[in-house]
Structure formats: structure tokens, C-alpha cells
N, C-alpha and C positions, 0 to 999 in steps of 0.2 A: 271762553273757557273750553270749548270743543277743540279748538286748535291747540291749546296748551296740553290738553289730555292726549290728543293725537301725537304731538311731537314728543312729549316726555313719558307717555305710557305705551303707545303702540309702537313707535319707532324703536324704543329701547326694550321692547319685549323679546321673548325668545325667538319669534319669527324675525324681528329686526336684527337680532344678534346673528342668526343664521345667514340672513341676506348679506349683512356687513362682512361676516367671516368669509363667505364665498367671494364677495367683491374684492376684498383685500387679497385673498389667495389668488384670484384671477389676475389682479394687478401685478403681484409678485411673479407669477408664472409668466406673464407677458413681458416682463423685464428680464427674462432669462435667469430668474432666481427660483428654479424649480424645486430645489431642496428646501429652501426657506418656505415656499408655498405649502409643500407637503407637511413640513414640521408644524407650520402655523395651523393647518387644518387638524392635525393630530392633537396639538396642545389645546386647541379650542374645544375639541370633543372631550378631552380629559377635564378641562375646566368646567364645562357644562355638567358633566357627571359629578364632579366634586361639589358644585353648588347644590345640585339635586340631593346628593347624599347628606350634605350638611343640613338642608331643610328638613329631611326626614329625621336626622339625629336630634336636632334641637326642637322640632315640632312646635314652634312658637306660633300661637294664633295671631291673626291680624287684629288691629284695633277695630272697635265698633264704629260704624258709620262711615265706612270707606266710600269714597266718591267714584270708584271704578270697580268693575267686576274683578273679583279675585277668586282663585280656585286652589291656591296652594298656601303653604305656611308663609309667615311673614319674615322669618329670619333664617339665613341671611337674605337680604334683598337681591333677588336675581337681576332686577333692572340695574341697580347700582353696581353690583359686582361685574356684570357683563360690560357695562359702559366703561367702567374703570379699566377692565382688562383690555378692551379694544383701544381705549385711549393710550394706555401704556404701549401696546403693540404698535400702534400708529406712530407714536413718538420714537420707539426703537427703530422702526423701519424707515423713518425719515431722517435718521442721523447722518446720512450721506448728502443731504441737500445743502444748498448754501445757507449760511447763518440766518439771514432774514426770513427765508421761507420756513426753515426749521423751527425758529422761535415762534413764528405765527402759528404753526401747527401745534406746538407745545401749548401755547396759550389757549387756542380754540379747543383742543382736546381736554385740557384741565377745566375750562369753563363749562363745557358740555357735561363732563362727569359730575362736577359739583352741582350744577343745576338739576340734573336728573336725580341725584341724591336728595336734594332739598325738595324736589317735586314729590318724592315718595312720602315725605313727611306731610307736605301740604295736602296731598290726596288721601291721607290716612291709610296708606297702603303698606 
């Protein structure tokens, strides 16, 4: 259970999102895609701000009996939104890869996003 919580709660947290964002930006920057890297960082910051504002706007409380520590509102799920955003960005940036690698990335990204979304329900978060 601890490994499940670590993978789908901690890795997909705000800290995990920030680490993944900088890793992707660094990867793009190292591939001489400096403009893409900077735009990606800017879009990611705007995305995080939008999720935070939506949480304040809806002010939806979390369910009772959550299995993880929670300190913010429950809707929209920051974990699910951030993982979906990163999955889509990874898919977009992998569009130049060979077909087999590209489709493997598409499937892995989609599966991780779906599992994180389901994990939020499982953890009552």
C-alpha cells in the first residue's frame, strides 16, 4: 500500500509536477528546442495557476476518511489534472519519434493518467 501511495500520490503531487516539468523542459532545451522549453515552462506555470484558481472557485471539500494527507480542496483534482497535462505534453513532444516508440509513449502516458485518476477515487482524495 505504501508503494501505491508513493507512486500515485507523491510522484503525481505538486512537487512531482514541478520536477517533471523541469525535466521535460531540460530535455527539450538539450535537444536545441529552446523556444519549446521556455513556452512549456510558461504554459505549465499558467496551468498550475489555473488549477489553483479553480480549486478556490469551486471550494469543494474532500470526502470523509481520506487515506492520504490532504490540505486543499478536492475539485478539480490537482493530481489528475497535472498528470493529464503532462501526459498530453509528452505525447505532443514525442510526435517526431518513430511510430512504434511514439505509440508506446502514447499508451504509457494514457495508462499512467488513468491510473492516477482512479487512484484519487481509491484513496478518497
